[in-house]
N, CA, C and O atoms as a GROMACS GRO file, in nm:
protein
  536
    1MET      N    1   3.175  -0.063  -1.061
    1MET     CA    2   3.063   0.031  -1.113
    1MET      C    3   2.934  -0.040  -1.084
    1MET      O    4   2.846   0.018  -1.020
    2ILE      N    5   2.917  -0.170  -1.130
    2ILE     CA    6   2.784  -0.226  -1.110
    2ILE      C    7   2.764  -0.270  -0.968
    2ILE      O    8   2.859  -0.299  -0.895
    3GLY      N    9   2.634  -0.273  -0.928
    3GLY     CA   10   2.599  -0.309  -0.792
    3GLY      C   11   2.516  -0.436  -0.791
    3GLY      O   12   2.551  -0.533  -0.858
    4CYS      N   13   2.413  -0.437  -0.722
    4CYS     CA   14   2.319  -0.538  -0.720
    4CYS      C   15   2.256  -0.582  -0.838
    4CYS      O   16   2.233  -0.500  -0.928
    5LEU      N   17   2.221  -0.717  -0.851
    5LEU     CA   18   2.128  -0.742  -0.963
    5LEU      C   19   1.997  -0.701  -0.938
    5LEU      O   20   1.934  -0.747  -0.843
    6ASN      N   21   1.944  -0.613  -1.020
    6ASN     CA   22   1.803  -0.569  -1.001
    6ASN      C   23   1.700  -0.669  -1.049
    6ASN      O   24   1.604  -0.701  -0.978
    7HIS      N   25   1.719  -0.716  -1.168
    7HIS     CA   26   1.618  -0.821  -1.229
    7HIS      C   27   1.677  -0.882  -1.338
    7HIS      O   28   1.780  -0.840  -1.390
    8VAL      N   29   1.611  -0.990  -1.376
    8VAL     CA   30   1.635  -1.076  -1.492
    8VAL      C   31   1.506  -1.062  -1.573
    8VAL      O   32   1.397  -1.082  -1.520
    9ALA      N   33   1.518  -1.029  -1.697
    9ALA     CA   34   1.402  -1.004  -1.786
    9ALA      C   35   1.369  -1.123  -1.876
    9ALA      O   36   1.457  -1.166  -1.951
   10ILE      N   37   1.250  -1.178  -1.873
   10ILE     CA   38   1.208  -1.290  -1.967
   10ILE      C   39   1.102  -1.234  -2.055
   10ILE      O   40   1.006  -1.172  -2.009
   11VAL      N   41   1.120  -1.256  -2.189
   11VAL     CA   42   1.019  -1.222  -2.283
   11VAL      C   43   0.920  -1.343  -2.284
   11VAL      O   44   0.963  -1.458  -2.288
   12VAL      N   45   0.791  -1.315  -2.281
   12VAL     CA   46   0.687  -1.426  -2.276
   12VAL      C   47   0.583  -1.407  -2.385
   12VAL      O   48   0.556  -1.292  -2.418
   13PRO      N   49   0.522  -1.511  -2.444
   13PRO     CA   50   0.436  -1.498  -2.554
   13PRO      C   51   0.290  -1.454  -2.513
   13PRO      O   52   0.208  -1.408  -2.592
   14ASP      N   53   0.269  -1.475  -2.380
   14ASP     CA   54   0.138  -1.440  -2.313
   14ASP      C   55   0.164  -1.391  -2.166
   14ASP      O   56   0.191  -1.467  -2.074
   15LEU      N   57   0.153  -1.265  -2.155
   15LEU     CA   58   0.191  -1.204  -2.023
   15LEU      C   59   0.102  -1.254  -1.918
   15LEU      O   60   0.150  -1.296  -1.813
   16ASP      N   61  -0.035  -1.251  -1.940
   16ASP     CA   62  -0.132  -1.299  -1.843
   16ASP      C   63  -0.106  -1.443  -1.791
   16ASP      O   64  -0.105  -1.471  -1.672
   17ALA      N   65  -0.084  -1.530  -1.890
   17ALA     CA   66  -0.058  -1.669  -1.867
   17ALA      C   67   0.065  -1.689  -1.786
   17ALA      O   68   0.068  -1.765  -1.689
   18ALA      N   69   0.174  -1.616  -1.828
   18ALA     CA   70   0.301  -1.619  -1.752
   18ALA      C   71   0.292  -1.573  -1.617
   18ALA      O   72   0.350  -1.635  -1.528
   19ALA      N   73   0.220  -1.458  -1.591
   19ALA     CA   74   0.206  -1.415  -1.455
   19ALA      C   75   0.120  -1.508  -1.371
   19ALA      O   76   0.146  -1.526  -1.252
   20SER      N   77   0.019  -1.566  -1.430
   20SER     CA   78  -0.053  -1.669  -1.352
   20SER      C   79   0.020  -1.791  -1.308
   20SER      O   80   0.002  -1.848  -1.201
   21LYS      N   81   0.104  -1.825  -1.401
   21LYS     CA   82   0.193  -1.951  -1.389
   21LYS      C   83   0.289  -1.929  -1.260
   21LYS      O   84   0.304  -2.011  -1.169
   22TYR      N   85   0.350  -1.804  -1.272
   22TYR     CA   86   0.447  -1.772  -1.159
   22TYR      C   87   0.370  -1.760  -1.016
   22TYR      O   88   0.418  -1.801  -0.910
   23LYS      N   89   0.241  -1.696  -1.032
   23LYS     CA   90   0.166  -1.678  -0.916
   23LYS      C   91   0.109  -1.811  -0.861
   23LYS      O   92   0.133  -1.844  -0.744
   24LEU      N   93   0.038  -1.886  -0.940
   24LEU     CA   94  -0.033  -2.005  -0.897
   24LEU      C   95   0.058  -2.124  -0.873
   24LEU      O   96   0.051  -2.191  -0.770
   25ILE      N   97   0.147  -2.150  -0.977
   25ILE     CA   98   0.225  -2.276  -0.963
   25ILE      C   99   0.355  -2.255  -0.874
   25ILE      O  100   0.394  -2.340  -0.794
   26LEU      N  101   0.420  -2.131  -0.895
   26LEU     CA  102   0.545  -2.113  -0.808
   26LEU      C  103   0.516  -2.036  -0.679
   26LEU      O  104   0.604  -2.025  -0.593
   27GLY      N  105   0.398  -1.983  -0.664
   27GLY     CA  106   0.359  -1.909  -0.538
   27GLY      C  107   0.425  -1.788  -0.526
   27GLY      O  108   0.453  -1.745  -0.414
   28ALA      N  109   0.457  -1.721  -0.634
   28ALA     CA  110   0.533  -1.586  -0.634
   28ALA      C  111   0.440  -1.472  -0.617
   28ALA      O  112   0.323  -1.484  -0.655
   29SER      N  113   0.484  -1.360  -0.561
   29SER     CA  114   0.417  -1.233  -0.560
   29SER      C  115   0.440  -1.156  -0.694
   29SER      O  116   0.554  -1.128  -0.730
   30VAL      N  117   0.327  -1.122  -0.768
   30VAL     CA  118   0.348  -1.068  -0.895
   30VAL      C  119   0.283  -0.926  -0.903
   30VAL      O  120   0.167  -0.916  -0.864
   31SER      N  121   0.343  -0.825  -0.948
   31SER     CA  122   0.294  -0.695  -0.955
   31SER      C  123   0.178  -0.678  -1.057
   31SER      O  124   0.159  -0.764  -1.143
   32LYS      N  125   0.106  -0.574  -1.048
   32LYS     CA  126   0.009  -0.545  -1.150
   32LYS      C  127   0.082  -0.515  -1.283
   32LYS      O  128   0.196  -0.468  -1.279
   33PRO      N  129   0.021  -0.540  -1.398
   33PRO     CA  130   0.077  -0.511  -1.521
   33PRO      C  131   0.101  -0.347  -1.544
   33PRO      O  132   0.028  -0.262  -1.494
   34GLN      N  133   0.200  -0.324  -1.615
   34GLN     CA  134   0.225  -0.178  -1.653
   34GLN      C  135   0.278  -0.180  -1.789
   34GLN      O  136   0.349  -0.270  -1.833
   35GLU      N  137   0.237  -0.069  -1.859
   35GLU     CA  138   0.292  -0.038  -2.000
   35GLU      C  139   0.393   0.064  -1.999
   35GLU      O  140   0.381   0.164  -1.929
   36LEU      N  141   0.495   0.042  -2.076
   36LEU     CA  142   0.602   0.130  -2.103
   36LEU      C  143   0.603   0.167  -2.249
   36LEU      O  144   0.683   0.103  -2.318
   37PRO      N  145   0.526   0.262  -2.309
   37PRO     CA  146   0.521   0.288  -2.441
   37PRO      C  147   0.662   0.334  -2.501
   37PRO      O  148   0.692   0.302  -2.616
   38ASP      N  149   0.748   0.407  -2.423
   38ASP     CA  150   0.880   0.443  -2.474
   38ASP      C  151   0.969   0.318  -2.499
   38ASP      O  152   1.062   0.330  -2.579
   39HIS      N  153   0.948   0.201  -2.436
   39HIS     CA  154   1.017   0.080  -2.457
   39HIS      C  155   0.945  -0.023  -2.540
   39HIS      O  156   1.004  -0.121  -2.586
   40GLY      N  157   0.814   0.001  -2.558
   40GLY     CA  158   0.732  -0.081  -2.647
   40GLY      C  159   0.689  -0.209  -2.579
   40GLY      O  160   0.665  -0.310  -2.646
   41VAL      N  161   0.678  -0.208  -2.444
   41VAL     CA  162   0.655  -0.327  -2.368
   41VAL      C  163   0.537  -0.317  -2.256
   41VAL      O  164   0.515  -0.209  -2.201
   42LYS      N  165   0.475  -0.417  -2.231
   42LYS     CA  166   0.395  -0.432  -2.116
   42LYS      C  167   0.475  -0.535  -2.032
   42LYS      O  168   0.546  -0.621  -2.084
   43LEU      N  169   0.460  -0.521  -1.904
   43LEU     CA  170   0.540  -0.601  -1.808
   43LEU      C  171   0.474  -0.627  -1.670
   43LEU      O  172   0.382  -0.553  -1.632
   44VAL      N  173   0.515  -0.721  -1.601
   44VAL     CA  174   0.496  -0.739  -1.459
   44VAL      C  175   0.634  -0.780  -1.394
   44VAL      O  176   0.726  -0.830  -1.458
   45PHE      N  177   0.634  -0.753  -1.265
   45PHE     CA  178   0.759  -0.797  -1.193
   45PHE      C  179   0.708  -0.905  -1.100
   45PHE      O  180   0.604  -0.894  -1.035
   46VAL      N  181   0.794  -1.017  -1.098
   46VAL     CA  182   0.779  -1.126  -0.994
   46VAL      C  183   0.872  -1.088  -0.891
   46VAL      O  184   0.992  -1.085  -0.917
   47GLU      N  185   0.824  -1.058  -0.769
   47GLU     CA  186   0.904  -1.014  -0.652
   47GLU      C  187   0.958  -1.135  -0.590
   47GLU      O  188   0.880  -1.225  -0.556
   48LEU      N  189   1.096  -1.147  -0.571
   48LEU     CA  190   1.169  -1.245  -0.494
   48LEU      C  191   1.234  -1.188  -0.381
   48LEU      O  192   1.250  -1.066  -0.377
   49PRO      N  193   1.274  -1.263  -0.288
   49PRO     CA  194   1.344  -1.206  -0.166
   49PRO      C  195   1.468  -1.124  -0.194
   49PRO      O  196   1.495  -1.025  -0.126
   50ASN      N  197   1.551  -1.170  -0.304
   50ASN     CA  198   1.673  -1.107  -0.329
   50ASN      C  199   1.684  -1.042  -0.466
   50ASN      O  200   1.787  -0.985  -0.501
   51THR      N  201   1.579  -1.051  -0.541
   51THR     CA  202   1.577  -0.984  -0.673
   51THR      C  203   1.438  -0.988  -0.741
   51THR      O  204   1.339  -1.024  -0.678
   52LYS      N  205   1.432  -0.952  -0.861
   52LYS     CA  206   1.312  -0.963  -0.931
   52LYS      C  207   1.321  -1.035  -1.065
   52LYS      O  208   1.430  -1.044  -1.123
   53ILE      N  209   1.204  -1.088  -1.118
   53ILE     CA  210   1.201  -1.136  -1.253
   53ILE      C  211   1.102  -1.049  -1.329
   53ILE      O  212   0.986  -1.039  -1.287
   54GLU      N  213   1.141  -0.987  -1.435
   54GLU     CA  214   1.058  -0.901  -1.517
   54GLU      C  215   1.006  -0.980  -1.636
   54GLU      O  216   1.084  -1.024  -1.719
   55LEU      N  217   0.877  -0.998  -1.645
   55LEU     CA  218   0.816  -1.073  -1.745
   55LEU      C  219   0.767  -0.963  -1.846
   55LEU      O  220   0.694  -0.871  -1.807
   56LEU      N  221   0.811  -0.976  -1.981
   56LEU     CA  222   0.797  -0.873  -2.079
   56LEU      C  223   0.710  -0.940  -2.196
   56LEU      O  224   0.719  -1.058  -2.229
   57HIS      N  225   0.624  -0.843  -2.253
   57HIS     CA  226   0.549  -0.874  -2.376
   57HIS      C  227   0.545  -0.759  -2.459
   57HIS      O  228   0.526  -0.650  -2.404
   58PRO      N  229   0.559  -0.764  -2.585
   58PRO     CA  230   0.551  -0.641  -2.674
   58PRO      C  231   0.419  -0.577  -2.679
   58PRO      O  232   0.316  -0.645  -2.675
   59ILE      N  233   0.419  -0.442  -2.687
   59ILE     CA  234   0.278  -0.366  -2.704
   59ILE      C  235   0.233  -0.385  -2.834
   59ILE      O  236   0.113  -0.406  -2.855
   60ASP      N  237   0.326  -0.377  -2.936
   60ASP     CA  238   0.296  -0.383  -3.080
   60ASP      C  239   0.404  -0.441  -3.161
   60ASP      O  240   0.509  -0.477  -3.107
   61THR      N  241   0.384  -0.451  -3.290
   61THR     CA  242   0.489  -0.515  -3.380
   61THR      C  243   0.610  -0.418  -3.404
   61THR      O  244   0.708  -0.458  -3.467
   62ASN      N  245   0.603  -0.298  -3.358
   62ASN     CA  246   0.721  -0.213  -3.375
   62ASN      C  247   0.821  -0.226  -3.260
   62ASN      O  248   0.933  -0.173  -3.263
   63SER      N  249   0.772  -0.305  -3.149
   63SER     CA  250   0.866  -0.316  -3.041
   63SER      C  251   0.978  -0.412  -3.061
   63SER      O  252   0.959  -0.522  -3.114
   64PRO      N  253   1.102  -0.371  -3.017
   64PRO     CA  254   1.224  -0.463  -3.037
   64PRO      C  255   1.174  -0.597  -2.960
   64PRO      O  256   1.224  -0.701  -3.004
   65ILE      N  257   1.090  -0.610  -2.862
   65ILE     CA  258   1.049  -0.727  -2.797
   65ILE      C  259   0.975  -0.816  -2.889
   65ILE      O  260   0.982  -0.939  -2.884
   66SER      N  261   0.897  -0.743  -2.982
   66SER     CA  262   0.825  -0.824  -3.081
   66SER      C  263   0.917  -0.899  -3.168
   66SER      O  264   0.888  -1.015  -3.196
   67GLN      N  265   1.037  -0.839  -3.220
   67GLN     CA  266   1.136  -0.907  -3.292
   67GLN      C  267   1.196  -1.024  -3.222
   67GLN      O  268   1.217  -1.129  -3.283
   68PHE      N  269   1.228  -1.007  -3.087
   68PHE     CA  270   1.283  -1.111  -3.007
   68PHE      C  271   1.179  -1.216  -3.008
   68PHE      O  272   1.218  -1.330  -3.034
   69LEU      N  273   1.056  -1.198  -2.984
   69LEU     CA  274   0.951  -1.307  -2.979
   69LEU      C  275   0.933  -1.369  -3.105
   69LEU      O  276   0.892  -1.485  -3.105
   70ALA      N  277   0.959  -1.306  -3.225
   70ALA     CA  278   0.943  -1.371  -3.352
   70ALA      C  279   1.057  -1.468  -3.378
   70ALA      O  280   1.041  -1.568  -3.447
   71ARG      N  281   1.180  -1.432  -3.317
   71ARG     CA  282   1.286  -1.529  -3.321
   71ARG      C  283   1.286  -1.635  -3.220
   71ARG      O  284   1.351  -1.739  -3.234
   72ASN      N  285   1.210  -1.607  -3.114
   72ASN     CA  286   1.200  -1.714  -3.000
   72ASN      C  287   1.056  -1.719  -2.961
   72ASN      O  288   1.018  -1.651  -2.866
   73PRO      N  289   0.971  -1.793  -3.029
   73PRO     CA  290   0.831  -1.798  -3.016
   73PRO      C  291   0.787  -1.842  -2.878
   73PRO      O  292   0.678  -1.806  -2.832
   74ALA      N  293   0.875  -1.923  -2.809
   74ALA     CA  294   0.830  -1.973  -2.668
   74ALA      C  295   0.876  -1.861  -2.567
   74ALA      O  296   0.843  -1.865  -2.448
   75GLY      N  297   0.953  -1.762  -2.620
   75GLY     CA  298   1.006  -1.674  -2.517
   75GLY      C  299   1.146  -1.700  -2.471
   75GLY      O  300   1.212  -1.788  -2.525
   76GLY      N  301   1.192  -1.630  -2.380
   76GLY     CA  302   1.331  -1.662  -2.322
   76GLY      C  303   1.393  -1.541  -2.253
   76GLY      O  304   1.339  -1.431  -2.254
   77ILE      N  305   1.502  -1.565  -2.198
   77ILE     CA  306   1.575  -1.459  -2.124
   77ILE      C  307   1.606  -1.351  -2.217
   77ILE      O  308   1.655  -1.380  -2.326
   78HIS      N  309   1.583  -1.232  -2.186
   78HIS     CA  310   1.615  -1.111  -2.280
   78HIS      C  311   1.736  -1.033  -2.227
   78HIS      O  312   1.830  -1.001  -2.300
   79HIS      N  313   1.730  -1.003  -2.091
   79HIS     CA  314   1.837  -0.912  -2.048
   79HIS      C  315   1.857  -0.937  -1.893
   79HIS      O  316   1.771  -0.998  -1.830
   80VAL      N  317   1.972  -0.887  -1.832
   80VAL     CA  318   1.997  -0.879  -1.696
   80VAL      C  319   2.013  -0.721  -1.660
   80VAL      O  320   2.061  -0.641  -1.741
   81CYS      N  321   1.973  -0.688  -1.544
   81CYS     CA  322   1.970  -0.548  -1.508
   81CYS      C  323   2.046  -0.535  -1.372
   81CYS      O  324   2.009  -0.592  -1.270
   82TYR      N  325   2.154  -0.456  -1.380
   82TYR     CA  326   2.241  -0.424  -1.262
   82TYR      C  327   2.209  -0.271  -1.225
   82TYR      O  328   2.173  -0.181  -1.301
   83GLU      N  329   2.234  -0.266  -1.088
   83GLU     CA  330   2.215  -0.127  -1.042
   83GLU      C  331   2.348  -0.048  -1.048
   83GLU      O  332   2.456  -0.105  -1.029
   84VAL      N  333   2.339   0.085  -1.075
   84VAL     CA  334   2.464   0.168  -1.060
   84VAL      C  335   2.412   0.291  -0.972
   84VAL      O  336   2.294   0.324  -0.963
   85ASP      N  337   2.520   0.352  -0.910
   85ASP     CA  338   2.491   0.457  -0.819
   85ASP      C  339   2.447   0.587  -0.901
   85ASP      O  340   2.358   0.662  -0.861
   86ASP      N  341   2.514   0.606  -1.014
   86ASP     CA  342   2.499   0.733  -1.089
   86ASP      C  343   2.499   0.696  -1.236
   86ASP      O  344   2.606   0.670  -1.292
   87ILE      N  345   2.378   0.694  -1.305
   87ILE     CA  346   2.372   0.656  -1.452
   87ILE      C  347   2.459   0.737  -1.531
   87ILE      O  348   2.534   0.681  -1.610
   88GLU      N  349   2.460   0.867  -1.520
   88GLU     CA  350   2.550   0.960  -1.596
   88GLU      C  351   2.696   0.928  -1.582
   88GLU      O  352   2.767   0.926  -1.683
   89VAL      N  353   2.744   0.901  -1.464
   89VAL     CA  354   2.874   0.864  -1.443
   89VAL      C  355   2.911   0.743  -1.506
   89VAL      O  356   3.019   0.732  -1.565
   90ALA      N  357   2.814   0.638  -1.494
   90ALA     CA  358   2.838   0.513  -1.550
   90ALA      C  359   2.846   0.520  -1.710
   90ALA      O  360   2.931   0.458  -1.773
   91ALA      N  361   2.757   0.595  -1.764
   91ALA     CA  362   2.757   0.616  -1.910
   91ALA      C  363   2.888   0.680  -1.958
   91ALA      O  364   2.940   0.642  -2.063
   92GLY      N  365   2.945   0.785  -1.878
   92GLY     CA  366   3.062   0.839  -1.921
   92GLY      C  367   3.184   0.751  -1.911
   92GLY      O  368   3.277   0.758  -1.991
   93THR      N  369   3.179   0.664  -1.806
   93THR     CA  370   3.281   0.561  -1.800
   93THR      C  371   3.280   0.464  -1.910
   93THR      O  372   3.383   0.432  -1.969
   94LEU      N  373   3.165   0.418  -1.937
   94LEU     CA  374   3.145   0.320  -2.043
   94LEU      C  375   3.188   0.373  -2.177
   94LEU      O  376   3.253   0.302  -2.254
   95ILE      N  377   3.150   0.504  -2.208
   95ILE     CA  378   3.202   0.560  -2.337
   95ILE      C  379   3.347   0.576  -2.334
   95ILE      O  380   3.411   0.552  -2.437
   96GLU      N  381   3.406   0.614  -2.228
   96GLU     CA  382   3.558   0.626  -2.225
   96GLU      C  383   3.626   0.487  -2.249
   96GLU      O  384   3.737   0.477  -2.301
   97GLN      N  385   3.551   0.381  -2.206
   97GLN     CA  386   3.606   0.247  -2.227
   97GLN      C  387   3.578   0.191  -2.363
   97GLN      O  388   3.631   0.087  -2.401
   98GLY      N  389   3.494   0.261  -2.438
   98GLY     CA  390   3.464   0.225  -2.582
   98GLY      C  391   3.351   0.123  -2.584
   98GLY      O  392   3.336   0.048  -2.681
   99ALA      N  393   3.267   0.120  -2.471
   99ALA     CA  394   3.145   0.036  -2.470
   99ALA      C  395   3.034   0.100  -2.551
   99ALA      O  396   3.016   0.221  -2.551
  100ALA      N  397   2.959   0.012  -2.623
  100ALA     CA  398   2.843   0.062  -2.703
  100ALA      C  399   2.716   0.072  -2.628
  100ALA      O  400   2.664  -0.032  -2.587
  101ILE      N  401   2.660   0.189  -2.604
  101ILE     CA  402   2.534   0.206  -2.538
  101ILE      C  403   2.429   0.215  -2.654
  101ILE      O  404   2.442   0.291  -2.750
  102LEU      N  405   2.324   0.131  -2.637
  102LEU     CA  406   2.217   0.130  -2.740
  102LEU      C  407   2.138   0.263  -2.741
  102LEU      O  408   2.140   0.346  -2.651
  103GLY      N  409   2.072   0.270  -2.850
  103GLY     CA  410   1.987   0.405  -2.875
  103GLY      C  411   2.077   0.522  -2.890
  103GLY      O  412   2.185   0.511  -2.948
  104ASP      N  413   2.038   0.629  -2.843
  104ASP     CA  414   2.111   0.760  -2.852
  104ASP      C  415   2.212   0.778  -2.737
  104ASP      O  416   2.275   0.884  -2.728
  105GLY      N  417   2.229   0.683  -2.654
  105GLY     CA  418   2.318   0.678  -2.552
  105GLY      C  419   2.276   0.759  -2.425
  105GLY      O  420   2.352   0.771  -2.328
  106LYS      N  421   2.156   0.811  -2.430
  106LYS     CA  422   2.110   0.885  -2.336
  106LYS      C  423   2.004   0.806  -2.248
  106LYS      O  424   1.919   0.735  -2.301
  107PRO      N  425   2.014   0.820  -2.112
  107PRO     CA  426   1.916   0.729  -2.027
  107PRO      C  427   1.780   0.756  -2.068
  107PRO      O  428   1.750   0.861  -2.124
  108LYS      N  429   1.691   0.660  -2.041
  108LYS     CA  430   1.551   0.665  -2.063
  108LYS      C  431   1.495   0.630  -1.912
  108LYS      O  432   1.563   0.566  -1.832
  109ILE      N  433   1.367   0.676  -1.886
  109ILE     CA  434   1.301   0.621  -1.765
  109ILE      C  435   1.247   0.477  -1.780
  109ILE      O  436   1.168   0.440  -1.867
  110GLY      N  437   1.295   0.408  -1.689
  110GLY     CA  438   1.252   0.256  -1.694
  110GLY      C  439   1.129   0.227  -1.614
  110GLY      O  440   1.059   0.319  -1.574
  111ALA      N  441   1.102   0.102  -1.592
  111ALA     CA  442   0.984   0.046  -1.528
  111ALA      C  443   0.986   0.092  -1.377
  111ALA      O  444   0.876   0.108  -1.323
  112HIS      N  445   1.091   0.113  -1.311
  112HIS     CA  446   1.082   0.159  -1.169
  112HIS      C  447   1.086   0.301  -1.162
  112HIS      O  448   1.109   0.353  -1.053
  113GLY      N  449   1.066   0.377  -1.274
  113GLY     CA  450   1.068   0.526  -1.264
  113GLY      C  451   1.208   0.582  -1.252
  113GLY      O  452   1.227   0.697  -1.210
  114LYS      N  453   1.307   0.501  -1.289
  114LYS     CA  454   1.448   0.556  -1.280
  114LYS      C  455   1.504   0.544  -1.406
  114LYS      O  456   1.454   0.474  -1.494
  115PRO      N  457   1.625   0.622  -1.424
  115PRO     CA  458   1.698   0.620  -1.540
  115PRO      C  459   1.764   0.496  -1.583
  115PRO      O  460   1.828   0.435  -1.498
  116VAL      N  461   1.759   0.451  -1.705
  116VAL     CA  462   1.826   0.309  -1.750
  116VAL      C  463   1.903   0.339  -1.880
  116VAL      O  464   1.879   0.435  -1.953
  117LEU      N  465   1.997   0.248  -1.900
  117LEU     CA  466   2.069   0.237  -2.019
  117LEU      C  467   2.081   0.097  -2.060
  117LEU      O  468   2.080   0.012  -1.971
  118PHE      N  469   2.092   0.059  -2.186
  118PHE     CA  470   2.128  -0.071  -2.224
  118PHE      C  471   2.256  -0.083  -2.301
  118PHE      O  472   2.291   0.007  -2.378
  119LEU      N  473   2.323  -0.186  -2.282
  119LEU     CA  474   2.463  -0.205  -2.333
  119LEU      C  475   2.460  -0.313  -2.438
  119LEU      O  476   2.394  -0.415  -2.415
  120HIS      N  477   2.524  -0.301  -2.548
  120HIS     CA  478   2.508  -0.401  -2.660
  120HIS      C  479   2.553  -0.528  -2.630
  120HIS      O  480   2.666  -0.537  -2.584
  121PRO      N  481   2.480  -0.638  -2.649
  121PRO     CA  482   2.515  -0.773  -2.614
  121PRO      C  483   2.641  -0.825  -2.680
  121PRO      O  484   2.702  -0.916  -2.624
  122LYS      N  485   2.685  -0.773  -2.795
  122LYS     CA  486   2.799  -0.823  -2.863
  122LYS      C  487   2.921  -0.790  -2.777
  122LYS      O  488   3.024  -0.856  -2.792
  123GLU      N  489   2.916  -0.693  -2.690
  123GLU     CA  490   3.025  -0.646  -2.607
  123GLU      C  491   3.035  -0.732  -2.473
  123GLU      O  492   3.140  -0.742  -2.410
  124PHE      N  493   2.921  -0.790  -2.436
  124PHE     CA  494   2.912  -0.858  -2.313
  124PHE      C  495   2.873  -1.002  -2.317
  124PHE      O  496   2.789  -1.050  -2.240
  125PHE      N  497   2.943  -1.076  -2.418
  125PHE     CA  498   2.932  -1.218  -2.435
  125PHE      C  499   2.790  -1.262  -2.463
  125PHE      O  500   2.741  -1.360  -2.406
  126GLY      N  501   2.724  -1.188  -2.552
  126GLY     CA  502   2.595  -1.224  -2.592
  126GLY      C  503   2.479  -1.190  -2.496
  126GLY      O  504   2.367  -1.235  -2.518
  127THR      N  505   2.504  -1.113  -2.392
  127THR     CA  506   2.404  -1.076  -2.290
  127THR      C  507   2.381  -0.921  -2.308
  127THR      O  508   2.469  -0.835  -2.300
  128LEU      N  509   2.247  -0.903  -2.332
  128LEU     CA  510   2.208  -0.756  -2.325
  128LEU      C  511   2.200  -0.719  -2.172
  128LEU      O  512   2.140  -0.787  -2.089
  129ILE      N  513   2.266  -0.604  -2.145
  129ILE     CA  514   2.263  -0.563  -2.004
  129ILE      C  515   2.188  -0.427  -1.994
  129ILE      O  516   2.199  -0.338  -2.078
  130GLU      N  517   2.118  -0.421  -1.894
  130GLU     CA  518   2.053  -0.295  -1.850
  130GLU      C  519   2.115  -0.238  -1.735
  130GLU      O  520   2.141  -0.311  -1.639
  131LEU      N  521   2.143  -0.110  -1.733
  131LEU     CA  522   2.195  -0.034  -1.611
  131LEU      C  523   2.088   0.041  -1.568
  131LEU      O  524   2.022   0.103  -1.652
  132GLU      N  525   2.057   0.048  -1.434
  132GLU     CA  526   1.945   0.128  -1.367
  132GLU      C  527   2.005   0.197  -1.251
  132GLU      O  528   2.074   0.138  -1.168
  133GLN      N  529   1.977   0.322  -1.248
  133GLN     CA  530   2.026   0.405  -1.123
  133GLN      C  531   1.953   0.365  -1.013
  133GLN      O  532   1.834   0.337  -1.023
  134ARG      N  533   2.022   0.360  -0.897
  134ARG     CA  534   1.961   0.313  -0.758
  134ARG      C  535   1.874   0.422  -0.720
  134ARG      O  536   1.810   0.417  -0.614
   0.00000   0.00000   0.00000
């Protein structure tokens, strides 16, 4: 079902500082910041030849990312995102297998303008998994 690794998401305490560090010290190409109010985050993508790194920061204290940052003030890896051919088919298969999809179980539009779902980390060895339609 899963395809390519789309990105690894890292929560950071200061998005501008993190983006600058990736750009200036590591020489990476970094996208312009974008806000996703439905997800409660502001983010940039670090473009790599084979994948991306998503740097995340909460928009406000109601964001789940804000809670993550409160537990991990220095930041840290938040989730990995894999591509799927059809998010609806993937969701159906996951539900049939008894996997827990976070939220209402329905896809939301993610940072790339494509449907995404998140799978509960308790089911995947402590790793939050995002699925994104190709």
